[in-house]
KOLFINU-430923 format. One record per residue (C-alpha): x, y, z; residue in one letter. Coordinates in steps of 0.05 Angstrom, whole numbers, plus 5000, padded with zeros to 4 digits. Layout:
BEGIN
XYZa...
END
This chain:
BEGIN
674319016053m678619576029t676820286059e676820816006h680021476029p673521866003g669221436059t667721736127h671121256163l677321316113g677422036123r677321986199l683421496194r687621956144v685522546197a687722156253a694721966220v695922666203a694522916273v699722376296l704722556244l703923306266m705523116335a711022696320l714423226277a713423756337a718023286380c722823256330a723723986314t728924426345p727424736411f729425486429n733825676477a732626386506n739526726523v739427366571s745927656582r748528216625f755628476636r760429066642t766829156597q770328446605l777828566604p781228446543a784627666539p791327756537e794127656607g787727446639q787326746668t780526386689f778225826727v771325446726v768325346784v761325036813a756125636835d752625106875d757324766926p753824126918k756424026849l763624166866a768123546859g763523136812g765122756755l758723036716e760123796735f767123656706a764823416648t760524026631y765824516662a770324336611a765924496563l764925146586v773125236598r773025056521d768625616506q772326176548v779025916526a776426046448k775226736475q782526846483g783426756556y787426226588t785025636636p788425466700v786824956752d788625356811d783925936828p789526306869a792626336799k786626586762a784427316750t777427146732l772526666761i767426326720v761726046760r757525536728f750425256750d746024746710y739224366717g733124146693v725624096720d721123526735t716923626672g709723776653r704923486606e702623826547r695923816527v692823996449r685024046440s682423816372t674723796379p671523526316g675523516250m676524336254g683724236282g682424686341f688924826383w687724996453s692025516484p697425306535w694224966590y696224926664g699025266725p705125406699g711525596735f710126326762y712426466826g717425876832r724525656808g725325206751f730624756778y729624706856g731925186910p738225376891r735425756831w732126226869g725326336827g729626496762w725226426705g718026366697g712326216650g706125746629p710425126614w705224626633a703424446556m701523846515g696223606468w689423326466y686222886410d679222596413p682122026359f688021746411f687121426474d679721536489s680222226468g686922446506i693922386492d699722776517s707522786524y711523136579t715923746564v721823956608f725024626624t732024666628s737625206638g744525406654i747225966692s753926286681l757826856720k764327156711i767127526769d774627916774r777827466826a781928096864v775728446886d769727966863n767228556820q762228186775r763528276703l758727786666f752527386683e747727016638g742326496634k739626046575a733225666582e730025186532a723524726539v723924046501s721723366503t729123146536s730323156605n737522886591r742623316619l748123016574q743823266515y741723906542l747324216579v752624166521p747324566473n745425046522l752825166531i753625266461q747425776455a750226146515m756726286474f753626446413t755527156394n758827166464f758527696505p752627946465g749028576478n747928776556s741128696575g738528286511e734927666507t736027286450v732726616420r737826146392i735525486355s738124796394i738224156348a733823616370p736122986407e738222456365k734021796377k
END
């Protein structure tokens, strides 16, 4: 028997499909990177050399770090500074770090057909670091999110979101004077560093070096499936 869209069951099915499409669309839309940057007067590029090093010693020498460090090196070089391999020959030391948390569920509440959306739900990250001890409690927010819908999975459906971030510091080699420090954070449904880190680096260097003390939101493209 064919169900007419105007019947009660037909309306329920249409509504359920609409909710599912909304959820899938939410997963496919770009996520935003929040970029915070602080700086003094960076030296003019002419005659300045730099090297990219791991801010976390545990990352030093790793192939994964080398891959991301090369992206940072390319971005700094685009600013006019000259890359070198030997820290002893560098006038600027660029310290780089990255990470992603273990994820939180996103929960949406839609009691009945009214389409009510619940507020962010869960304990959040207040009072703890996003990416482990080395991040020193950087950042915080109610990132235990998700959605709940009575039409799916006996009333509950959810997906996991992850908070990722990078840290960038630039020191003057001769006296270790801090010239720049920045952080970029994003929330997405992906925890793949191979996708997240390059996009966060791109966000960090958008309109680099930026205005000191300003936090800007930069859109990051969704991961291709």
